N, CA, C and O of each residue as an XYZ file, in Angstrom:
896
protein
N       0.827     -1.079     -0.066
C      -0.033     -0.028      0.027
C       0.916      1.178      0.021
O       2.065      1.085      0.454
N       0.360      2.414     -0.525
C       1.010      3.621     -0.616
C       1.473      4.040      0.896
O       0.785      3.744      1.873
N       2.676      4.740      0.992
C       3.390      5.166      2.166
C       2.992      6.584      2.299
O       3.108      7.259      1.276
N       2.591      7.105      3.253
C       2.332      8.550      3.418
C       2.928      9.075      4.594
O       2.816      8.523      5.689
N       3.640     10.259      4.374
C       4.363     11.118      5.476
C       3.271     12.151      5.815
O       2.710     12.710      4.872
N       2.947     12.430      6.991
C       2.097     13.624      7.433
C       3.013     14.413      8.331
O       3.405     14.030      9.433
N       3.331     15.616      7.716
C       4.102     16.507      8.606
C       3.236     17.669      9.073
O       3.049     18.640      8.341
N       2.688     17.569     10.336
C       1.619     18.662     10.667
C       1.711     18.610     12.168
O       1.592     17.584     12.836
N       1.966     19.990     12.694
C       2.265     20.177     14.136
C       0.983     20.307     14.937
O       1.072     20.282     16.164
N      -0.170     20.440     14.371
C      -1.424     20.412     14.995
C      -1.819     18.951     15.429
O      -2.250     18.191     14.562
N      -1.704     18.564     16.609
C      -1.803     17.172     17.036
C      -3.214     16.615     16.651
O      -3.313     15.475     16.196
N      -4.255     17.382     16.824
C      -5.522     16.890     16.506
C      -5.803     16.645     15.110
O      -6.474     15.657     14.811
N      -5.301     17.551     14.084
C      -5.269     17.367     12.734
C      -4.474     16.168     12.366
O      -4.880     15.344     11.546
N      -3.301     16.077     13.005
C      -2.394     14.992     12.675
C      -2.985     13.667     13.043
O      -2.842     12.741     12.245
N      -3.588     13.486     14.084
C      -4.240     12.355     14.445
C      -5.531     11.960     13.665
O      -5.846     10.782     13.499
N      -6.260     13.010     13.199
C      -7.492     12.913     12.457
C      -6.967     12.253     11.011
O      -7.497     11.255     10.521
N      -5.917     12.920     10.443
C      -5.340     12.414      9.103
C      -4.811     11.087      9.332
O      -5.099     10.238      8.489
N      -4.126     10.767     10.268
C      -3.440      9.405     10.415
C      -4.450      8.337     10.624
O      -4.251      7.223     10.141
N      -5.497      8.592     11.296
C      -6.634      7.629     11.542
C      -7.351      7.262     10.381
O      -7.516      6.098     10.015
N      -7.861      8.475      9.689
C      -8.637      8.191      8.284
C      -7.822      7.618      7.164
O      -8.318      6.839      6.350
N      -6.429      8.048      7.120
C      -5.697      7.446      6.098
C      -5.365      6.020      6.223
O      -5.286      5.269      5.251
N      -5.159      5.637      7.538
C      -5.007      4.155      7.835
C      -6.317      3.495      7.473
O      -6.274      2.450      6.823
N      -7.400      3.976      7.809
C      -8.707      3.238      7.497
C      -8.779      3.120      6.047
O      -9.449      2.190      5.598
N      -8.163      3.956      5.204
C      -8.372      3.874      3.758
C      -7.228      2.870      3.283
O      -7.227      2.548      2.095
N      -6.331      2.396      4.071
C      -5.409      1.414      3.692
C      -4.034      1.840      3.408
O      -3.220      1.056      2.920
N      -3.714      3.201      3.733
C      -2.387      3.707      3.608
C      -1.540      3.115      4.865
O      -2.003      2.782      5.955
N      -0.187      3.068      4.442
C       0.750      3.048      5.650
C       1.140      4.495      5.977
O       1.546      5.246      5.090
N       1.013      4.888      7.271
C       1.099      6.392      7.652
C       2.295      6.514      8.584
O       2.462      5.749      9.534
N       3.088      7.472      8.283
C       4.163      7.963      9.363
C       3.861      9.383      9.673
O       4.019     10.210      8.776
N       3.472      9.735     10.767
C       3.129     11.156     11.170
C       4.277     11.727     11.986
O       4.983     11.058     12.740
N       4.397     13.080     11.752
C       5.446     13.889     12.477
C       4.931     15.242     12.848
O       4.100     15.820     12.148
N       5.436     15.764     13.982
C       4.887     17.127     14.426
C       5.828     18.098     14.175
O       5.643     19.224     14.637
N       6.917     17.826     13.447
C       7.916     18.830     13.095
C       8.642     18.455     11.763
O       8.533     17.287     11.390
N       9.336     19.286     11.047
C      10.081     18.934      9.949
C      11.268     17.958     10.176
O      11.535     16.982      9.475
N      11.944     18.399     11.297
C      13.401     17.611     11.387
C      13.203     16.174     11.611
O      14.018     15.407     11.098
N      12.190     15.683     12.335
C      11.976     14.200     12.458
C      11.576     13.593     11.141
O      11.951     12.466     10.817
N      10.782     14.378     10.355
C      10.434     13.648      9.003
C      11.504     13.590      8.165
O      11.662     12.587      7.469
N      12.419     14.693      8.109
C      13.583     14.744      7.209
C      14.565     13.595      7.662
O      15.177     12.953      6.808
N      14.711     13.339      9.003
C      15.442     12.368      9.366
C      15.031     10.921      9.016
O      15.839     10.037      8.735
N      13.655     10.768      9.062
C      12.989      9.380      8.854
C      13.211      9.249      7.264
O      13.345      8.095      6.855
N      13.260     10.189      6.407
C      13.415     10.148      4.952
C      14.636      9.276      4.473
O      14.695      8.625      3.430
N      15.589      9.396      5.443
C      16.852      8.582      5.306
C      16.556      7.159      5.374
O      17.374      6.410      4.839
N      15.582      6.673      5.909
C      15.226      5.284      6.045
C      14.109      4.955      5.151
O      14.220      3.925      4.486
N      13.128      5.618      5.041
C      11.896      5.233      4.310
C      11.469      6.299      3.116
O      11.276      7.449      3.509
N      11.337      6.099      2.013
C      10.964      7.011      1.058
C       9.477      6.887      0.814
O       9.069      5.859      0.274
N       8.576      7.901      1.186
C       7.090      7.632      1.133
C       6.675      7.866     -0.443
O       7.387      8.362     -1.316
N       5.415      7.406     -0.559
C       4.817      7.663     -2.037
C       4.270      9.055     -2.085
O       4.177      9.549     -3.208
N       3.914      9.730     -1.117
C       3.432     11.061     -1.131
C       3.633     11.762      0.371
O       3.591     11.063      1.383
N       3.833     13.069      0.425
C       3.917     13.710      1.624
C       2.804     14.663      1.683
O       2.498     15.354      0.711
N       2.117     14.717      2.951
C       1.199     15.836      3.384
C       1.899     16.836      4.211
O       2.327     16.497      5.314
N       2.048     18.007      3.786
C       2.969     18.981      4.386
C       2.328     20.265      4.980
O       1.674     20.980      4.220
N       2.447     20.548      6.063
C       1.865     21.931      6.676
C       2.951     22.982      6.418
O       4.098     22.612      6.167
N       2.632     24.254      6.469
C       3.656     25.319      6.152
C       4.153     25.846      7.422
O       5.360     26.007      7.598
N       3.211     26.144      8.387
C       3.678     26.704      9.545
C       3.960     25.620     10.705
O       3.086     25.142     11.427
N       5.231     25.340     10.751
C       5.803     24.147     11.464
C       6.719     24.827     12.572
O       7.106     25.988     12.443
N       7.032     24.061     13.633
C       7.738     24.899     14.790
C       9.190     24.884     14.422
O       9.892     25.596     15.139
N       9.807     24.217     13.444
C      11.340     24.386     13.149
C      11.417     24.873     11.797
O      11.405     26.084     11.579
N      11.500     23.960     10.804
C      11.596     24.427      9.353
C      10.336     24.415      8.668
O       9.678     23.385      8.526
N       9.946     25.685      8.186
C       8.648     25.784      7.621
C       8.430     24.997      6.362
O       9.403     24.564      5.744
N       7.189     24.787      5.947
C       6.683     23.838      5.058
C       7.511     24.273      3.512
O       8.042     23.461      2.755
N       7.443     25.655      3.333
C       7.997     26.081      2.181
C       9.593     25.724      1.887
O      10.043     25.356      0.802
N      10.215     25.889      2.913
C      11.735     25.464      2.968
C      11.789     24.040      2.937
O      12.717     23.610      2.252
N      10.999     23.105      3.526
C      11.048     21.663      3.412
C      10.780     21.349      1.857
O      11.590     20.639      1.260
N       9.672     21.859      1.205
C       9.457     21.531     -0.061
C      10.523     21.977     -1.014
O      10.768     21.285     -2.003
N      11.201     23.139     -0.769
C      12.221     23.539     -1.522
C      13.422     22.535     -1.413
O      14.007     22.087     -2.400
N      13.725     22.231     -0.127
C      14.791     21.321      0.090
C      14.701     19.966     -0.526
O      15.700     19.433     -1.008
N      13.487     19.376     -0.522
C      13.132     18.145     -1.115
C      13.305     18.136     -2.704
O      13.986     17.363     -3.378
N      12.512     19.193     -3.117
C      12.575     19.301     -4.672
C      13.924     19.573     -5.255
O      14.148     19.310     -6.436
N      14.840     20.096     -4.460
C      16.239     20.260     -5.156
C      17.139     19.114     -4.685
O      18.319     19.160     -5.030
N      16.752     18.186     -4.004
C      17.520     16.935     -3.703
C      17.300     15.816     -4.571
O      16.171     15.335     -4.666
N      18.363     15.314     -5.275
C      18.046     14.280     -6.268
C      17.345     13.043     -5.632
O      16.617     12.342     -6.335
N      17.527     12.791     -4.461
C      16.900     11.573     -3.928
C      15.519     11.641     -3.716
O      14.865     10.598     -3.721
N      14.950     12.798     -3.517
C      13.603     13.186     -3.021
C      12.783     13.813     -3.955
O      11.569     13.816     -3.754
N      13.305     14.406     -5.058
C      12.524     15.446     -5.919
C      11.329     14.885     -6.476
O      10.379     15.618     -6.751
N      11.293     13.534     -6.682
C      10.065     12.893     -7.307
C       9.051     12.636     -6.419
O       8.002     12.212     -6.903
N       9.122     12.799     -5.186
C       8.103     12.451     -4.130
C       7.043     13.547     -4.194
O       7.270     14.723     -3.909
N       5.886     13.072     -4.585
C       4.732     14.218     -4.551
C       4.532     14.871     -3.307
O       4.720     14.196     -2.295
N       4.172     16.106     -3.186
C       3.874     16.939     -1.987
C       2.563     17.605     -2.138
O       2.356     18.349     -3.097
N       1.566     17.348     -1.134
C       0.414     18.128     -1.180
C       0.493     19.057      0.210
O       0.573     18.553      1.331
N       0.463     20.316     -0.015
C       0.647     21.358      1.119
C      -0.746     21.314      1.645
O      -1.689     21.193      0.863
N      -0.926     21.409      2.970
C      -2.275     21.474      3.817
C      -1.990     22.598      4.790
O      -1.177     22.354      5.682
N      -2.533     23.761      4.742
C      -2.200     24.832      5.611
C      -3.305     25.799      5.622
O      -4.163     25.906      4.746
N      -3.202     26.513      6.728
C      -4.175     27.770      6.993
C      -3.983     28.851      6.134
O      -4.888     29.658      5.927
N      -2.772     28.945      5.564
C      -2.383     30.016      4.801
C      -3.036     29.972      3.405
O      -2.631     29.206      2.531
N      -4.119     30.871      3.221
C      -4.854     30.683      2.050
C      -4.832     31.912      0.944
O      -5.704     32.046      0.085
N      -3.760     32.736      1.096
C      -3.645     33.770      0.080
C      -3.112     33.332     -1.179
O      -2.422     32.316     -1.264
N      -3.425     34.111     -2.232
C      -3.031     33.654     -3.513
C      -1.483     33.492     -3.703
O      -0.947     32.610     -4.374
N      -0.862     34.468     -3.015
C       0.612     34.423     -3.086
C       1.256     33.232     -2.433
O       2.310     32.764     -2.864
N       0.591     32.721     -1.344
C       1.077     31.525     -0.787
C       0.882     30.338     -1.493
O       1.706     29.424     -1.445
N      -0.298     30.274     -2.241
C      -0.592     29.144     -3.112
C       0.473     29.065     -4.177
O       1.128     28.058     -4.445
N       0.571     30.292     -4.772
C       1.643     30.550     -5.965
C       3.004     29.986     -5.519
O       3.572     29.126     -6.192
N       3.535     30.490     -4.350
C       4.799     30.171     -3.925
C       4.919     28.789     -3.703
O       5.907     28.182     -4.118
N       3.833     28.120     -2.967
C       3.891     26.724     -2.748
C       4.088     25.771     -4.195
O       4.958     24.907     -4.306
N       3.142     26.109     -5.206
C       3.148     25.520     -6.293
C       4.560     25.672     -7.109
O       5.037     24.683     -7.666
N       5.107     26.744     -7.152
C       6.272     27.192     -7.923
C       7.563     26.443     -7.221
O       8.573     26.114     -7.844
N       7.363     26.248     -5.913
C       8.543     25.521     -5.299
C       8.406     24.000     -5.554
O       9.286     23.236     -5.157
N       7.211     23.510     -6.272
C       7.228     22.135     -6.595
C       6.116     21.297     -5.947
O       6.029     20.089     -6.168
N       5.311     21.922     -5.185
C       4.217     21.213     -4.538
C       3.272     20.853     -5.667
O       3.110     21.644     -6.596
N       2.576     19.566     -5.616
C       1.696     18.957     -6.526
C       0.356     19.480     -6.312
O      -0.438     19.470     -7.252
N       0.016     19.943     -5.156
C      -1.297     20.409     -4.781
C      -1.264     21.338     -3.601
O      -0.259     21.408     -2.893
N      -2.372     22.072     -3.367
C      -2.273     23.082     -2.264
C      -3.745     23.007     -1.611
O      -4.694     23.394     -2.294
N      -3.936     22.570     -0.446
C      -5.278     22.319      0.222
C      -5.272     23.351      1.476
O      -4.304     23.374      2.237
N      -6.369     24.186      1.656
C      -6.415     25.103      2.768
C      -7.283     24.610      3.865
O      -8.220     23.844      3.640
N      -6.993     25.024      5.007
C      -7.670     24.587      6.183
C      -8.796     25.707      6.422
O      -8.543     26.886      6.177
N      -9.988     25.317      6.886
C     -10.424     24.034      7.267
C     -10.763     23.198      5.883
O     -11.105     23.762      4.843
N     -10.633     21.920      6.012
C     -10.629     21.245      4.742
C     -11.620     19.916      5.034
O     -11.848     19.510      6.174
N     -12.114     19.368      3.938
C     -12.783     18.280      3.927
C     -12.016     16.995      3.718
O     -11.344     16.916      2.690
N     -12.029     15.965      4.570
C     -11.068     14.850      4.416
C     -11.453     14.134      3.208
O     -10.561     13.649      2.512
N     -12.767     14.001      2.851
C     -13.105     13.280      1.505
C     -12.395     14.162      0.129
O     -11.962     13.606     -0.880
N     -12.399     15.396      0.331
C     -11.659     16.092     -0.739
C     -10.196     15.889     -0.628
O      -9.533     15.651     -1.638
N      -9.707     15.963      0.446
C      -8.119     15.741      0.652
C      -7.775     14.220      0.069
O      -6.815     13.986     -0.665
N      -8.726     13.238      0.526
C      -8.402     11.981      0.001
C      -8.510     11.941     -1.494
O      -7.694     11.328     -2.183
N      -9.411     12.527     -1.930
C      -9.549     12.430     -3.612
C      -8.407     13.178     -4.308
O      -7.950     12.885     -5.413
N      -7.993     14.213     -3.493
C      -6.625     14.840     -4.167
C      -5.458     13.842     -3.940
O      -4.600     13.750     -4.818
N      -5.385     13.194     -2.974
C      -4.274     12.286     -2.588
C      -4.329     11.349     -3.758
O      -3.316     11.261     -4.452
N      -5.468     10.585     -4.083
C      -5.523      9.582     -4.956
C      -5.268     10.204     -6.548
O      -4.712      9.544     -7.426
N      -5.720     11.424     -6.716
C      -5.541     11.932     -8.112
C      -4.100     12.236     -8.331
O      -3.617     12.028     -9.444
N      -3.233     12.805     -7.172
C      -1.758     12.959     -7.399
C      -1.089     11.532     -7.624
O      -0.215     11.337     -8.468
N      -1.511     10.726     -6.920
C      -0.806      9.271     -6.904
C      -1.081      8.625     -8.331
O      -0.193      8.011     -8.923
N      -2.276      8.785     -8.817
C      -2.626      8.326    -10.135
C      -1.842      8.969    -11.250
O      -1.472      8.380    -12.266
N      -1.630     10.211    -10.966
C      -0.895     10.981    -12.023
C       0.530     10.296    -12.076
O       0.997      9.881    -13.137
N       1.181     10.205    -10.886
C       2.420      9.836    -10.927
C       2.576      8.303    -11.412
O       3.552      7.953    -12.076
N       1.631      7.486    -11.065
C       1.575      6.095    -11.405
C       1.528      6.030    -12.963
O       2.309      5.302    -13.576
N       0.633      6.774    -13.571
C       0.547      6.821    -15.134
C       1.649      7.256    -15.803
O       1.896      6.778    -16.911
N       2.438      8.181    -15.259
C       3.636      8.512    -15.919
C       4.700      7.510    -15.826
O       5.540      7.382    -16.717
N       4.676      6.757    -14.702
C       5.696      5.739    -14.557
C       5.372      4.657    -15.484
O       6.255      4.124    -16.156
N       4.140      4.306    -15.552
C       3.610      3.138    -16.410
C       4.082      3.425    -17.789
O       4.684      2.605    -18.483
N       3.753      4.729    -18.176
C       4.096      5.178    -19.517
C       5.565      4.838    -19.805
O       5.888      4.053    -20.697
N       6.356      5.409    -19.079
C       7.898      5.162    -19.198
C       8.214      3.771    -19.144
O       9.053      3.383    -19.956
N       7.744      2.983    -18.399
C       8.034      1.480    -18.241
C       7.650      0.881    -19.648
O       8.418      0.035    -20.105
N       6.589      1.219    -20.345
C       6.190      0.624    -21.429
C       7.044      0.983    -22.564
O       7.129      0.185    -23.498
N       7.769      2.235    -22.596
C       8.466      2.567    -23.678
C       9.901      2.096    -23.637
O      10.633      2.184    -24.622
N      10.342      1.524    -22.318
C      11.805      1.002    -22.396
C      11.690     -0.385    -21.773
O      11.307     -0.536    -20.613
N      12.031     -1.389    -22.570
C      12.061     -2.817    -22.170
C      13.445     -3.438    -22.364
O      14.125     -3.315    -23.382
N      13.796     -4.157    -21.202
C      15.158     -4.775    -21.265
C      14.885     -6.251    -21.957
O      14.040     -7.050    -21.551
N      15.670     -6.433    -22.957
C      15.600     -7.788    -23.727
C      16.860     -8.658    -23.223
O      17.921     -8.557    -23.840
N      16.759     -9.461    -22.173
C      17.860    -10.254    -21.715
C      18.580    -11.295    -22.918
O      19.774    -11.521    -23.115
N      17.517    -11.759    -23.540
C      17.959    -12.881    -24.570
C      18.726    -12.337    -25.730
O      19.535    -13.051    -26.322
N      18.489    -11.025    -26.098
C      19.383    -10.548    -27.187
C      20.195     -9.451    -26.808
O      20.545     -8.593    -27.617
N      20.561     -9.444    -25.415
C      21.546     -8.415    -24.888
C      21.221     -7.038    -25.355
O      22.151     -6.321    -25.725
N      19.948     -6.576    -25.377
C      19.760     -5.070    -25.784
C      18.583     -4.702    -24.945
O      17.952     -5.445    -24.194
N      18.386     -3.419    -25.196
C      17.105     -2.660    -24.560
C      16.447     -2.123    -25.736
O      17.037     -1.639    -26.702
N      15.026     -2.251    -25.583
C      14.153     -1.603    -26.621
C      13.599     -0.428    -26.088
O      12.911     -0.464    -25.067
N      13.866      0.715    -26.756
C      13.319      2.056    -26.453
C      12.468      2.562    -27.497
O      12.950      3.062    -28.514
N      11.115      2.450    -27.286
C       9.928      2.759    -28.044
C      10.141      1.881    -29.315
O      10.046      2.496    -30.377
N      10.390      0.660    -29.381
C      10.597     -0.336    -30.252
C      12.024     -0.400    -30.950
O      12.288     -1.325    -31.719
N      12.862      0.525    -30.687
C      14.075      0.528    -31.348
C      15.105     -0.188    -30.472
O      15.190      0.119    -29.283
N      15.936     -1.183    -31.038
C      16.712     -2.022    -30.357
C      18.140     -1.210    -30.074
O      18.705     -0.607    -30.987
N      18.605     -1.250    -28.871
C      19.917     -0.692    -28.601
C      20.806     -1.827    -27.972
O      20.543     -2.347    -26.887
N      21.824     -2.142    -28.715
C      22.776     -3.210    -28.217
C      23.555     -2.881    -26.947
O      24.037     -1.769    -26.732
N      23.649     -3.957    -26.094
C      24.361     -3.648    -24.985
C      25.461     -4.746    -24.746
O      25.347     -5.819    -25.339
N      26.609     -4.501    -23.830
C      27.404     -5.577    -23.572
C      26.760     -6.260    -22.468
O      25.715     -5.908    -21.921
N      27.550     -7.373    -22.159
C      26.936     -8.156    -21.058
C      27.032     -7.475    -19.659
O      26.150     -7.622    -18.813
N      28.067     -6.780    -19.478
C      28.270     -5.909    -18.219
C      27.274     -4.796    -18.147
O      26.740     -4.527    -17.071
N      26.993     -4.125    -19.259
C      26.034     -3.045    -19.382
C      24.596     -3.769    -19.058
O      23.821     -3.246    -18.257
N      24.327     -4.822    -19.625
C      23.044     -5.555    -19.457
C      22.767     -5.760    -17.947
O      21.747     -5.361    -17.385
N      23.738     -6.396    -17.377
C      23.696     -6.633    -15.935
C      23.418     -5.396    -14.930
O      22.673     -5.394    -13.951
N      24.190     -4.383    -15.418
C      24.255     -3.171    -14.583
C      22.844     -2.509    -14.839
O      22.284     -1.995    -13.870
N      22.256     -2.485    -16.025
C      20.950     -1.982    -16.277
C      19.855     -2.866    -15.637
O      18.890     -2.350    -15.074
N      19.994     -4.029    -15.719
C      18.918     -4.991    -15.198
C      18.942     -4.798    -13.623
O      17.880     -4.700    -13.008
N      20.125     -4.745    -13.004
C      20.265     -4.523    -11.528
C      19.481     -3.231    -11.087
O      18.783     -3.253    -10.073
N      19.602     -2.161    -11.829
C      19.125     -0.803    -11.516
C      17.589     -0.888    -11.695
O      16.827     -0.588    -10.776
N      17.131     -1.335    -12.989
C      15.717     -1.117    -13.383
C      14.927     -2.252    -12.585
O      13.707     -2.129    -12.479
N      15.562     -3.333    -12.029
C      14.655     -4.190    -11.315
C      14.377     -3.773     -9.972
O      13.548     -4.354     -9.271
N      15.104     -2.693     -9.557
C      14.950     -2.171     -8.121
C      14.899     -0.740     -8.195
O      15.831     -0.064     -7.758
N      13.722     -0.148     -8.798
C      13.616      1.290     -8.934
C      13.635      1.999     -7.566
O      12.933      1.593     -6.641
N      14.386      2.980     -7.462
C      14.375      3.767     -6.169
C      15.469      3.353     -5.261
O      15.888      4.106     -4.382
N      15.956      2.107     -5.474
C      16.992      1.588     -4.497
C      18.452      2.108     -4.900
O      18.917      2.033     -6.037
N      19.034      2.592     -3.894
C      20.436      3.104     -4.099
C      21.409      2.133     -3.907
O      21.587      1.586     -2.818
N      22.173      1.845     -5.106
C      23.403      0.745     -4.882
C      24.616      1.629     -4.861
O      24.822      2.586     -5.608
N      25.408      1.168     -3.882
C      26.759      1.723     -3.842
C      27.581      1.102     -5.142
O      27.195      0.156     -5.828
N      28.752      1.825     -5.312
C      29.709      1.358     -6.503
C      30.125     -0.025     -6.002
O      30.220     -0.889     -6.873
N      30.386     -0.369     -4.759
C      30.956     -1.628     -4.369
C      29.856     -2.745     -4.498
O      30.101     -3.902     -4.840
N      28.704     -2.287     -4.201
C      27.576     -3.311     -4.352
C      27.362     -3.600     -5.832
O      27.119     -4.766     -6.143
N      27.431     -2.610     -6.834
C      27.343     -2.802     -8.255
C      28.496     -3.585     -8.749
O      28.306     -4.448     -9.607
N      29.639     -3.360     -8.289
C      30.947     -4.185     -8.663
C      30.759     -5.694     -8.363
O      31.054     -6.605     -9.138
N      30.218     -5.827     -7.107
C      30.087     -7.310     -6.593
C      28.997     -7.965     -7.513
O      29.153     -9.145     -7.829
N      27.971     -7.314     -7.932
C      26.799     -7.947     -8.618
C      27.186     -8.151    -10.113
O      26.996     -9.221    -10.690
N      27.738     -7.065    -10.699
C      28.110     -7.053    -12.068
C      29.303     -8.082    -12.517
O      29.269     -8.929    -13.410
N      30.311     -7.765    -11.668
C      31.626     -8.534    -11.896
C      31.687     -9.692    -10.995
O      32.670    -10.431    -11.017
N      30.660     -9.903    -10.176
C      30.500    -11.104     -9.239
C      31.475    -11.075     -7.973
O      31.094    -11.310     -6.826
N      32.782    -10.755     -8.338
C      33.840    -10.614     -7.280
C      34.630     -9.349     -7.660
O      34.929     -9.081     -8.824
N      34.934     -8.623     -6.639
C      35.662     -7.217     -6.966
C      37.144     -7.776     -7.003
O      37.798     -8.109     -6.015
N      37.521     -7.815     -8.223
C      38.872     -8.254     -8.500
C      39.894     -7.230     -8.238
O      39.498     -6.067     -8.155
N      41.193     -7.488     -8.090
C      42.122     -6.453     -7.698
C      42.330     -5.471     -8.748
O      42.836     -4.386     -8.462
N      41.980     -5.758     -9.961
C      42.269     -4.668    -11.099
C      40.829     -3.954    -11.455
O      40.732     -3.150    -12.382
N      39.789     -4.309    -10.670
C      38.703     -3.581    -11.036
C      38.258     -2.489     -9.914
O      38.192     -2.759     -8.715
N      38.000     -1.379    -10.406
C      37.918     -0.267     -9.422
C      36.622      0.482     -9.485
O      35.940      0.336    -10.499
N      36.169      1.321     -8.457
C      34.960      2.160     -8.428
C      34.859      2.824     -9.861
O      33.812      2.858    -10.508
N      35.913      3.282    -10.228
C      35.830      4.282    -11.450
C      35.457      3.313    -12.693
O      35.121      3.909    -13.716
N      35.471      2.059    -12.735
C      34.758      1.182    -13.703
C      33.421      1.323    -13.818
O      32.909      1.220    -14.933
N      32.652      1.577    -12.695
C      31.182      1.658    -12.565
C      30.880      2.910    -13.244
O      30.004      2.959    -14.107
N      31.642      4.039    -12.854
C      31.362      5.467    -13.492
C      31.470      5.275    -14.921
O      30.539      5.664    -15.626
N      32.571      4.680    -15.486
C      32.760      4.602    -16.929
C      31.560      3.838    -17.492
O      31.078      4.400    -18.475
N      30.973      2.744    -17.140
C      30.100      2.034    -17.657
C      28.523      2.752    -17.421
O      27.571      2.557    -18.176
N      28.504      3.455    -16.426
C      27.258      4.237    -16.203
C      27.163      5.283    -17.260
O      26.083      5.510    -17.803
N      28.316      5.968    -17.594
C      28.477      6.984    -18.673
C      28.053      6.483    -19.973
O      27.268      7.125    -20.671
N      28.572      5.289    -20.349
C      28.304      4.666    -21.549
C      26.687      4.203    -21.686
O      25.998      4.329    -22.698
N      26.299      3.672    -20.482
C      24.808      3.416    -20.681
C      23.954      4.608    -20.989
O      23.132      4.611    -21.905
N      24.186      5.660    -20.157
C      23.495      6.894    -20.308
C      23.392      7.300    -21.749
O      22.321      7.575    -22.290
N      24.625      7.324    -22.376
C      24.725      7.823    -23.824
C      23.869      6.849    -24.563
O      23.140      7.335    -25.428
N      23.828      5.541    -24.372
C      23.098      4.636    -25.283
C      21.520      4.704    -25.074
O      20.698      4.582    -25.982
N      21.241      4.913    -23.767
C      19.786      5.203    -23.443
C      19.106      6.465    -23.948
O      17.879      6.563    -23.984
N      19.942      7.436    -24.341
C      19.322      8.822    -24.721
C      18.603      9.419    -23.670
O      19.207      9.604    -22.614
N      17.444      9.748    -23.763
C      16.581     10.434    -22.829
C      16.497      9.648    -21.617
O      16.491     10.217    -20.526
N      16.421      8.156    -21.733
C      16.271      7.373    -20.474
C      17.583      7.410    -19.742
O      17.591      7.009    -18.578
N      18.600      7.810    -20.248
C      20.007      8.035    -19.521
C      19.709      8.755    -18.173
O      20.317      8.511    -17.131
N      18.674      9.701    -18.309
C      18.410     10.448    -17.142
C      17.849      9.806    -15.941
O      17.915     10.249    -14.794
N      17.242      8.619    -16.363
C      16.728      7.773    -15.224
C      17.730      6.994    -14.330
O      17.307      6.366    -13.359
N      18.979      7.022    -14.623
C      20.119      6.553    -14.014
C      20.529      7.772    -13.134
O      21.126      8.717    -13.648
N      20.240      7.757    -11.929
C      20.469      8.962    -11.039
C      21.722      8.742    -10.203
O      21.937      7.690     -9.600
N      22.540      9.797    -10.201
C      23.717      9.758     -9.287
C      23.316     10.181     -7.982
O      22.707     11.248     -7.903
N      23.574      9.471     -6.858
C      23.237      9.905     -5.632
C      24.666     10.229     -4.842
O      25.387      9.328     -4.413
N      24.918     11.403     -4.733
C      26.064     11.956     -4.494
C      26.726     11.280     -3.081
O      26.041     11.118     -2.071
N      28.065     10.935     -3.157
C      28.507     10.247     -1.993
C      28.188      8.788     -1.678
O      28.727      8.148     -0.775
N      27.173      8.288     -2.588
C      26.676      6.990     -2.283
C      26.781      6.015     -3.510
O      27.329      4.924     -3.352
N      26.282      6.373     -4.700
C      26.178      5.523     -5.936
C      25.246      5.918     -6.896
O      25.182      7.056     -7.361
N      24.358      4.767     -7.261
C      23.314      5.150     -8.493
C      22.155      4.364     -8.073
O      22.106      3.347     -7.382
N      21.108      5.139     -8.707
C      19.767      4.390     -8.673
C      18.928      4.552     -9.936
O      19.259      5.435    -10.728
N      18.025      3.893    -10.160
C      17.124      3.959    -11.389
C      15.722      4.538    -10.879
O      15.026      3.957    -10.046
N      15.380      5.824    -11.515
C      14.082      6.415    -11.217
C      13.514      6.888    -12.339
O      14.161      7.720    -12.975
N      12.311      6.511    -12.788
C      11.778      7.046    -13.908
C      11.489      8.534    -13.772
O      11.183      9.036    -12.690
N      11.597      9.221    -14.900
C      11.365     10.641    -15.001
C       9.884     10.802    -14.974
O       9.127     10.115    -15.659
N       9.462     11.835    -14.068
C       7.891     12.180    -13.982
C       7.620     13.174    -14.886
O       6.474     13.608    -15.002
């Protein structure tokens, strides 16, 4: 089931949202401040975030800006839920990358519908992307919109590892162990970077789906 982060410092609203979203089948993690939520993001990546603006530590605008500028989290949809209802606040929130903006007081039924609409939008984009790129292990190639792109055995293993685990970050050492099976004395981390560069070139626009996670390694993430 979809994982929802609720970042809301009003305990009553937080509990109300948590209770009702759990009833609808979502896995919910709720937070009363931004710092705890940002820390939890290092362990769990939610499918959507419900974000208040007026928070006791880092305000929602800053959290949204931080997440949308971070390669690891920029594709997580955000719905802002706030008492700030001026036009300029809505414009700022949406320009920072929020996917929707709901003002308080709110109807839970409406919020639920908006959550489902945002999740459907992201799912459709991901499904469209998946249908346009297909890995063909038998012919050592990848099909992009029906066009066959030949790959080497190592490139195939590398791409298969990333595509089979979308969103999962692999360190260079992990990829070396998977693709080369054992990290031999003459195989170095730089080898992965070279293969990633060649893969990106071969995949054309889909090369952007291979994300560099600075200081860690690489992951596959469909462009939204």
